[in-house]
C-alpha positions in Angstrom: -4.5 -12.7 30.9 -7.0 -12.4 28.8 -7.9 -14.3 25.5 -7.8 -11.8 22.3 -11.1 -12.1 20.5 -11.1 -13.8 17.1 -11.1 -10.5 15.2 -7.7 -9.4 17.0 -6.0 -12.4 15.9 -7.4 -12.6 12.4 -6.8 -8.8 11.2 -3.2 -9.8 11.4 -3.6 -11.8 8.2 -5.9 -9.1 6.7 -3.1 -6.4 7.2 -0.5 -8.5 5.7 -2.8 -9.9 2.6 -4.5 -7.0 1.5 -1.9 -4.6 0.5 -0.5 -7.5 -1.2 -3.1 -7.0 -4.0 -1.4 -3.9 -5.0 1.5 -6.1 -6.2 0.0 -7.5 -9.5 -0.2 -3.9 -10.4 3.4 -3.1 -9.8 4.9 -6.1 -11.0 2.6 -5.7 -14.4 4.5 -2.5 -14.7 8.0 -4.2 -14.5 7.3 -7.2 -16.2 5.7 -5.5 -19.6 7.9 -2.5 -19.0 4.8 -0.3 -19.2 2.8 1.9 -17.2 -0.3 2.3 -19.8 -3.3 2.8 -18.3 -2.0 3.9 -14.6 -2.6 7.3 -13.4 0.1 8.7 -11.4 -1.8 11.2 -9.6 -4.3 8.5 -8.2 -1.4 6.8 -6.7 0.4 9.8 -5.3 -3.0 10.7 -3.7 -3.6 7.3 -2.3 -0.1 7.1 -1.3 -0.3 10.8 0.6 -3.2 9.6 2.6 -1.5 6.0 3.4 1.4 8.3 4.7 -0.7 10.2 7.0 -2.3 6.9 8.4 1.3 5.4 8.9 1.7 8.8 11.0 -1.0 8.3 12.9 -0.5 4.8 13.6 3.3 5.7 14.8 2.1 8.7 16.9 -0.9 6.5 18.7 1.7 3.3 18.6 -1.3 1.5 16.7 1.1 -1.5 15.7 -1.4 -3.1 13.5 -2.4 -0.2 11.4 1.1 0.7 11.3 1.9 -2.6 9.7 -1.0 -2.4 7.3 -0.4 1.1 6.1 3.5 0.8 5.6 2.8 -1.9 3.5 0.3 -0.2 1.4 2.8 2.7 1.4 5.8 0.6 0.2 3.9 -1.3 -2.5 2.0 1.9 -4.0 5.7 3.6 -3.9 6.6 0.7 -6.5 3.8 1.2 -8.7 4.3 5.2 -8.8 8.2 4.6 -9.4 7.1 2.2 -12.4 4.5 4.4 -13.7 7.3 7.3 -13.9 9.8 4.9 -15.1 7.7 3.3 -17.7 5.2 6.1 -19.0 2.4 6.4 -16.6 0.0 9.3 -17.3 -0.4 12.2 -14.9 -4.1 12.4 -15.4 
């Protein structure tokens, strides 16, 4: 059995931590009950492209990409839901 390179081990942390940076936006929307300044089209576009990555990762059995992009999609969806609920703008 070969030892995994350091980058293969550390990327797991990055795959979980990086999507967490979307959470402050979602939390802010729900805490303040305001989506002022949030552009829904931007988040929809990001989510559409993220969904393509999820599909790609699923088809190619890329577990790390699937984890990473699935977390992004989930958190992006929270932002979209909050923006729709609390008055985000479309453009």
